[in-house]
PAKEFI-555972 format. One record per atom (N, C-alpha, C): residue in one letter; x, y, z. Coordinates in pm, 1 decimal. Layout:
BEGIN
{residu A&east X&north Y&up Z}
...
//
This chain:
BEGIN
{residu M&east 75.7&north -126.7&up -21.4}
{residu M&east 12.5&north 6.8&up -4.6}
{residu M&east 139.2&north 164.6&up 30.6}
{residu Q&east 87.9&north 193.8&up -93.8}
{residu Q&east 111.6&north 331.5&up -101.9}
{residu Q&east 29.8&north 410.5&up -43.7}
{residu T&east 147.0&north 515.7&up 45.8}
{residu T&east 27.1&north 638.7&up 149.3}
{residu T&east 144.9&north 774.4&up 111.5}
{residu N&east 46.7&north 863.1&up 137.1}
{residu N&east 74.7&north 978.0&up 100.3}
{residu N&east -41.2&north 1056.9&up 234.0}
{residu R&east 47.5&north 1014.6&up 320.0}
{residu R&east -15.2&north 1085.5&up 469.0}
{residu R&east -23.9&north 1314.6&up 483.5}
{residu S&east 76.2&north 1327.3&up 371.6}
{residu S&east 55.8&north 1527.0&up 374.8}
{residu S&east -112.6&north 1521.0&up 314.5}
{residu K&east -155.9&north 1446.1&up 208.2}
{residu K&east -251.1&north 1497.8&up 161.9}
{residu K&east -365.0&north 1420.0&up 208.0}
{residu G&east -371.6&north 1307.9&up 275.2}
{residu G&east -499.4&north 1170.0&up 353.2}
{residu G&east -496.8&north 1035.5&up 226.8}
{residu I&east -359.0&north 1031.0&up 127.5}
{residu I&east -409.0&north 980.7&up -26.9}
{residu I&east -320.0&north 800.0&up 29.1}
{residu V&east -453.2&north 717.1&up 36.2}
{residu V&east -392.4&north 587.9&up -3.6}
{residu V&east -438.4&north 521.5&up -95.3}
{residu N&east -348.2&north 453.3&up -154.8}
{residu N&east -336.8&north 408.4&up -253.8}
{residu N&east -306.6&north 230.8&up -241.8}
{residu P&east -458.6&north 140.7&up -246.0}
{residu P&east -372.4&north -12.0&up -219.2}
{residu P&east -307.3&north -60.8&up -335.4}
{residu L&east -232.6&north -154.0&up -294.5}
{residu L&east -124.8&north -209.0&up -398.1}
{residu L&east -286.9&north -291.3&up -510.1}
{residu P&east -251.8&north -238.3&up -637.8}
{residu P&east -316.4&north -327.1&up -765.2}
{residu P&east -354.9&north -488.0&up -765.7}
{residu G&east -431.5&north -517.5&up -785.9}
{residu G&east -474.0&north -675.3&up -721.3}
{residu G&east -500.3&north -735.9&up -662.8}
{residu I&east -467.6&north -629.6&up -525.2}
{residu I&east -507.7&north -705.6&up -369.4}
{residu I&east -628.5&north -703.4&up -355.9}
{residu L&east -696.1&north -599.1&up -336.7}
{residu L&east -877.9&north -601.1&up -319.7}
{residu L&east -943.1&north -612.4&up -444.9}
{residu D&east -1102.4&north -715.8&up -386.4}
{residu D&east -1184.9&north -666.8&up -565.8}
{residu D&east -1235.4&north -606.3&up -463.3}
{residu H&east -1305.0&north -512.0&up -535.7}
{residu H&east -1443.7&north -449.0&up -452.5}
{residu H&east -1561.5&north -559.1&up -454.8}
{residu R&east -1552.8&north -641.6&up -536.2}
{residu R&east -1651.8&north -785.8&up -577.3}
{residu R&east -1668.0&north -861.6&up -422.8}
{residu D&east -1576.7&north -832.9&up -346.0}
{residu D&east -1586.1&north -895.4&up -188.1}
{residu D&east -1645.7&north -783.8&up -94.5}
{residu F&east -1664.0&north -699.6&up -136.1}
{residu F&east -1713.9&north -590.1&up -50.6}
{residu F&east -1871.5&north -563.5&up -17.2}
{residu E&east -1917.3&north -571.6&up 49.0}
{residu E&east -2068.0&north -526.9&up 91.8}
{residu E&east -2075.8&north -348.7&up 139.7}
{residu R&east -2165.1&north -297.3&up 53.9}
{residu R&east -2199.5&north -143.4&up 167.6}
{residu R&east -2291.3&north -203.2&up 277.5}
{residu S&east -2264.5&north -80.0&up 412.3}
{residu S&east -2267.2&north -103.9&up 479.9}
{residu S&east -2415.5&north 2.8&up 483.7}
{residu T&east -2515.1&north -2.8&up 575.7}
{residu T&east -2594.3&north 72.2&up 630.0}
{residu T&east -2589.6&north 165.1&up 731.3}
{residu V&east -2459.4&north 115.6&up 853.0}
{residu V&east -2385.9&north 195.4&up 885.9}
{residu V&east -2260.1&north 209.7&up 951.2}
{residu I&east -2196.5&north 278.0&up 999.2}
{residu I&east -2039.3&north 363.8&up 936.9}
{residu I&east -1984.5&north 213.6&up 1061.3}
{residu L&east -1891.7&north 196.5&up 996.5}
{residu L&east -1829.2&north 59.3&up 1103.5}
{residu L&east -1705.3&north 111.1&up 1179.1}
{residu G&east -1673.3&north 189.5&up 1189.4}
{residu G&east -1580.7&north 239.1&up 1243.0}
{residu G&east -1470.4&north 339.8&up 1092.4}
{residu H&east -1323.7&north 368.3&up 1193.5}
{residu H&east -1250.6&north 407.6&up 1097.6}
{residu H&east -1170.5&north 288.0&up 980.6}
{residu C&east -1138.7&north 363.8&up 879.8}
{residu C&east -1149.7&north 284.1&up 713.5}
{residu C&east -1007.1&north 216.2&up 751.6}
{residu H&east -966.4&north 20.8&up 710.3}
{residu H&east -869.3&north 5.4&up 746.0}
{residu H&east -749.5&north 18.4&up 724.8}
{residu L&east -834.6&north 98.5&up 583.0}
{residu L&east -683.5&north 138.4&up 486.7}
{residu L&east -625.6&north 272.2&up 517.4}
{residu C&east -711.0&north 363.0&up 532.4}
{residu C&east -591.7&north 486.5&up 532.0}
{residu C&east -660.7&north 556.1&up 707.9}
{residu G&east -716.6&north 447.2&up 787.4}
{residu G&east -776.5&north 510.5&up 871.9}
{residu G&east -828.9&north 653.9&up 962.0}
{residu E&east -883.0&north 726.4&up 841.4}
{residu E&east -921.8&north 859.6&up 842.0}
{residu E&east -1062.6&north 823.1&up 817.5}
{residu G&east -1079.2&north 804.8&up 675.5}
{residu G&east -1255.1&north 804.9&up 690.0}
{residu G&east -1355.7&north 707.4&up 720.6}
{residu A&east -1436.2&north 711.4&up 701.3}
{residu A&east -1605.6&north 657.4&up 779.8}
{residu A&east -1580.9&north 542.5&up 692.7}
{residu A&east -1539.5&north 374.3&up 782.8}
{residu A&east -1561.3&north 253.8&up 712.8}
{residu A&east -1739.8&north 214.4&up 676.6}
{residu V&east -1736.7&north 254.8&up 576.8}
{residu V&east -1908.3&north 153.8&up 510.6}
{residu V&east -1923.7&north 46.3&up 397.7}
{residu Y&east -1776.2&north 3.1&up 374.3}
{residu Y&east -1758.9&north -107.7&up 300.8}
{residu Y&east -1716.6&north -231.8&up 368.3}
{residu H&east -1761.1&north -333.0&up 397.3}
{residu H&east -1700.1&north -447.8&up 451.1}
{residu H&east -1683.2&north -583.0&up 376.1}
{residu S&east -1547.2&north -619.5&up 371.3}
{residu S&east -1603.5&north -787.3&up 377.1}
{residu S&east -1553.3&north -893.1&up 485.6}
{residu E&east -1612.7&north -949.1&up 469.9}
{residu E&east -1608.8&north -1076.3&up 506.5}
{residu E&east -1422.8&north -1146.7&up 498.4}
{residu E&east -1432.9&north -1201.9&up 353.5}
{residu E&east -1351.5&north -1235.8&up 368.2}
{residu E&east -1177.6&north -1218.3&up 362.3}
{residu H&east -1210.4&north -1076.3&up 362.1}
{residu H&east -1069.2&north -974.2&up 430.8}
{residu H&east -1066.4&north -918.9&up 538.6}
{residu R&east -1181.3&north -937.7&up 581.5}
{residu R&east -1168.0&north -909.2&up 715.7}
{residu R&east -1145.8&north -780.9&up 764.3}
{residu A&east -1180.8&north -653.0&up 644.9}
{residu A&east -1143.5&north -581.1&up 608.7}
{residu A&east -1266.9&north -455.7&up 666.6}
{residu S&east -1312.6&north -322.7&up 701.7}
{residu S&east -1382.8&north -261.9&up 654.3}
{residu S&east -1267.8&north -127.1&up 559.9}
{residu I&east -1339.8&north -43.6&up 446.5}
{residu I&east -1323.3&north 57.8&up 417.7}
{residu I&east -1409.4&north 156.6&up 382.5}
{residu C&east -1322.8&north 312.2&up 366.0}
{residu C&east -1471.4&north 369.2&up 329.7}
{residu C&east -1457.2&north 427.4&up 213.2}
{residu E&east -1565.7&north 532.1&up 189.3}
{residu E&east -1554.1&north 552.3&up -47.4}
{residu E&east -1434.9&north 562.6&up -95.1}
{residu A&east -1394.4&north 604.3&up -14.0}
{residu A&east -1242.7&north 641.1&up -115.3}
{residu A&east -1154.8&north 562.6&up -131.4}
{residu C&east -1129.9&north 519.2&up -63.2}
{residu C&east -1046.3&north 389.8&up -57.0}
{residu C&east -1115.2&north 227.4&up -164.9}
{residu Y&east -1249.7&north 233.3&up -135.1}
{residu Y&east -1341.1&north 131.7&up -190.9}
{residu Y&east -1313.0&north 194.3&up -390.3}
{residu S&east -1348.7&north 310.2&up -379.5}
{residu S&east -1309.5&north 408.9&up -537.0}
{residu S&east -1184.3&north 344.2&up -581.1}
{residu W&east -1112.6&north 270.8&up -529.9}
{residu W&east -923.8&north 250.4&up -613.8}
{residu W&east -953.4&north 116.1&up -652.5}
{residu P&east -1039.2&north 36.3&up -628.4}
{residu P&east -1039.1&north -122.9&up -680.6}
{residu P&east -1136.5&north -128.9&up -729.1}
{residu V&east -1246.0&north -11.2&up -729.9}
{residu V&east -1383.1&north -39.2&up -838.7}
{residu V&east -1338.0&north 27.4&up -932.7}
{residu R&east -1191.3&north 150.0&up -958.2}
{residu R&east -1127.1&north 191.1&up -1111.9}
{residu R&east -1024.1&north 144.2&up -1150.3}
{residu E&east -954.0&north 16.5&up -1094.2}
{residu E&east -877.7&north -54.2&up -1167.3}
{residu E&east -926.0&north -137.4&up -1244.6}
{residu W&east -1036.8&north -221.8&up -1152.0}
{residu W&east -1113.0&north -304.2&up -1216.7}
{residu W&east -1204.8&north -214.0&up -1351.1}
{residu N&east -1271.2&north -142.4&up -1327.2}
{residu N&east -1308.8&north -71.4&up -1444.6}
{residu N&east -1220.7&north -57.1&up -1573.0}
{residu R&east -1107.3&north -8.0&up -1503.2}
{residu R&east -968.5&north 42.2&up -1618.7}
{residu R&east -934.1&north -92.9&up -1691.7}
{residu S&east -915.6&north -238.2&up -1596.9}
{residu S&east -898.2&north -368.1&up -1688.8}
{residu S&east -988.5&north -394.6&up -1739.3}
{residu E&east -1136.6&north -379.3&up -1722.3}
{residu E&east -1264.6&north -445.5&up -1853.2}
{residu E&east -1293.8&north -336.6&up -1945.8}
{residu G&east -1159.1&north -211.0&up -2008.7}
{residu G&east -1227.4&north -120.6&up -2083.9}
{residu G&east -1301.2&north -39.4&up -2055.1}
{residu V&east -1401.4&north 10.4&up -1961.8}
{residu V&east -1491.7&north 78.8&up -1962.1}
{residu V&east -1415.9&north 178.8&up -1879.3}
{residu V&east -1455.6&north 307.0&up -1999.9}
{residu V&east -1419.1&north 459.1&up -1951.1}
{residu V&east -1438.1&north 562.5&up -1844.5}
//
């Protein structure tokens, strides 16, 4: 995972997280396990991780790019 703490940006390593493993929660699940700053609203039982909207967007964009979605 690449971190840029000065801007609060965390980039998960490509291919590590699959957005399809995460489910949206109706409640806040604490702090994001990746960046530690955002409110965790997606959870994966398989990865035992909860992530925020911003960190969830990284694997979604990676998948879209690999599928040719612009």
